[in-house]
C-alpha positions, 0 to 999 in steps of 0.5 A, spaced: 500 499 499 502 506 498 504 512 504 498 515 506 501 522 505 501 521 498 493 522 498 490 528 499 488 528 506 481 530 509 484 529 516 492 530 517 494 528 524 502 530 525 506 529 532 500 529 536 501 528 544 497 528 550 497 527 558 493 528 563 497 530 569 502 524 570 499 519 565 502 520 558 496 518 553 498 519 546 506 519 545 506 522 538 501 520 533 501 521 526 495 519 522 493 521 514 485 520 512 484 521 505 477 523 502 471 519 502 475 513 506 473 510 513 478 509 517 478 504 524 482 507 530 483 500 533 486 499 540 485 496 547 481 500 552 486 506 555 490 506 549 488 513 548 483 512 542 477 517 545 483 522 547 485 522 539 477 523 537 476 528 542 483 532 539 480 532 533 474 534 534 476 540 539 473 537 545 480 537 549 487 542 547 493 538 545 500 538 548 504 538 542 503 537 535 498 539 530 491 537 527 489 539 520 482 538 517 480 539 510 486 543 509 485 548 514 489 548 520 485 546 527 489 546 532 497 547 533 501 546 539 509 547 539 514 547 545 512 554 547 505 552 548 499 552 544 498 557 537 492 556 536 486 552 536 480 553 533 472 552 537 469 545 535 464 548 533 468 552 527 472 545 525 466 542 520 467 536 524 461 532 526 461 527 532 457 521 533 458 519 541 457 513 544 449 511 545 447 517 541 446 522 546 440 525 543 436 530 547 430 527 550 426 534 550 426 534 543 423 530 537 427 527 531 427 533 527 429 538 533 435 533 534 437 533 527 437 540 526 440 542 533 447 544 529 443 548 523 444 555 523 437 559 522 436 561 515 440 556 512 434 552 510 434 547 516 427 543 515 430 541 508 436 539 510 433 535 516 428 532 511 434 530 507 438 527 512 433 523 515 431 520 508 438 518 508 438 514 514 432 511 512 428 515 517 423 519 513 416 521 517 420 520 523 420 527 525 415 529 530 418 522 534 421 523 540 428 519 542 424 515 548 419 512 541 425 509 538 429 503 538 436 503 539 438 502 532 433 508 530 436 512 535 444 511 532 441 512 525 438 519 528 445 521 531 448 520 525 443 524 521 444 530 526 452 529 525 451 529 517 446 535 517 451 540 517 455 537 511 462 536 515 468 535 512 470 529 517 466 524 521 467 522 527 464 516 531 466 514 538 464 507 539 457 508 537 455 501 538 457 498 544 450 499 548 447 495 542 446 488 544 450 483 539 444 481 535 442 489 533 450 491 533 451 488 526 445 490 523 445 497 525 453 497 524 452 495 517 446 501 516 450 506 519 456 504 514 451 504 508 449 511 510 456 514 510 459 511 503 452 513 500 453 520 503 461 519 500 463 521 507 470 521 510 469 518 517 474 515 523 471 510 527 473 509 534 473 502 536 476 496 541 472 491 537 477 488 532 471 484 527 468 491 528 474 494 525 476 489 520 469 488 517 467 496 515 474 500 515 477 502 508 484 502 513 485 501 520 490 504 525 492 500 531 494 504 537 498 501 542 500 504 548 499 511 546 502 510 539 500 508 532 503 501 531 500 500 524 496 503 519 493 499 512 487 495 509 484 490 513 487 484 510 494 487 510 494 488 517 491 481 519 496 478 514 502 482 514 503 485 521 508 490 522 510 487 529 508 481 534 505 486 538 499 488 532 499 481 530 497 478 537 492 484 538 489 483 531 486 476 531 487 470 534 495 467 534 499 461 536 505 464 538 512 460 538 519 461 539 523 459 534 529 459 529 529 462 522 534 458 517 533 461 510 526 461 507 524 456 513 523 457 520 524 451 526 519 451 532 515 446 536 511 445 529 517 442 526 520 446 520 515 451 517 516 456 511 516 463 512 514 469 508 518 472 504 519 479 508 521 475 515 528 474 518 533 469 514 536 468 521 536 467 528 531 467 534 524 469 532 517 468 534 513 465 530 506 467 529 501 461 526 493 463 526 487 459 527 485 459 520 493 456 518 492 450 521 487 444 517 485 438 521 487 432 517 486 424 516 489 421 522 491 415 518 495 420 513 503 418 512 505 424 513 511 426 517 509 434 517 503 432 522 501 434 529 498 429 533 494 431 539 488 431 544 482 437 543 482 440 550 477 445 548 472 447 542 467 453 541 462 452 536 460 459 532 455 455 527 458 456 520 465 454 523 468 452 530 475 453 534 478 447 536 484 447 541 489 442 541 494 440 546 501 436 543 505 431 547 510 437 547 505 441 551 504 446 546 497 448 544 495 450 538 488 453 536 485 451 529 479 453 525 475 448 522 468 446 519 462 446 523 461 439 520 468 437 522 468 439 529 472 434 533 469 433 540 473 434 546 478 428 548 479 426 540 485 425 538 486 428 531 492 430 527 493 438 523 498 440 519 500 448 518 498 449 510 501 455 508 507 460 510 508 463 517 510 470 520 516 470 524 519 476 528 525 477 530 526 475 537 526 481 542 529 477 548 
């Protein structure tokens, strides 16, 4: 993937730092978001995701760095302190907060039109964005009369109404139950794409980030560890930390020898960009294992006992304990899911990712 900075950015975050007292939350964040892109900022709780969003929106002040929105400097802070910071209402940034945060005393039209200036056709714009989010005819309803999914769509309509350059979504689906979350998420991102909106989604949900975003920025310990397309991030992580945070993985210590690595699973092919020699940490994804016929005459087979299994309907996960004590995680079709206690054989089906060992 090409460098983000070769494409004109609707959002440019440069060397942003933020601390609260003695706690350094952001430690030099750089992020470029191209026009029309949906970027997910993915990270664990407490890594600084929401703080970054609040700095972009103007709800918090920078300690250092700069933020540019649609080519206009929104905030700048150097060693001598802040030189400028636009107030939130002048940044042309729409925000969809957690749980929607609708005004209970206003109807849907009042909520959506809240940020529109009088004399600029607010009624027409309200009707336009409500139609866009599939809620035409809901103008007079109160938030208490809406489902959780409908409330989120009203919050999105309110964010889109002033025609912002950038939409920020702060874990907007976290309050919804699992059955509704996927449907509402799909609806919201269909609307954003239909509006050709540029958006940032802040989330700790890996499945959410990988399934809806054009690019994912992994935020770990206050820094962007990697930015890339979901497939790139999952298949070619830049570090062991990214590899183990994004998706499930079995990690083993081994030794790289040219195009192969030696580890508890035997001699495995490694991806071409891996270390050529020396101690490594080997990463194997569950879908890289295949449960195979135990009668097969193949020295590469790994035979062990199923110690746990999880059934998901379409497929499942089994954990297999090998005689060495190593436990591997295998993803397998639901129809061939072995039972706990079964003896099974598996093999690694594709090249593995390896990183030079740090210890």
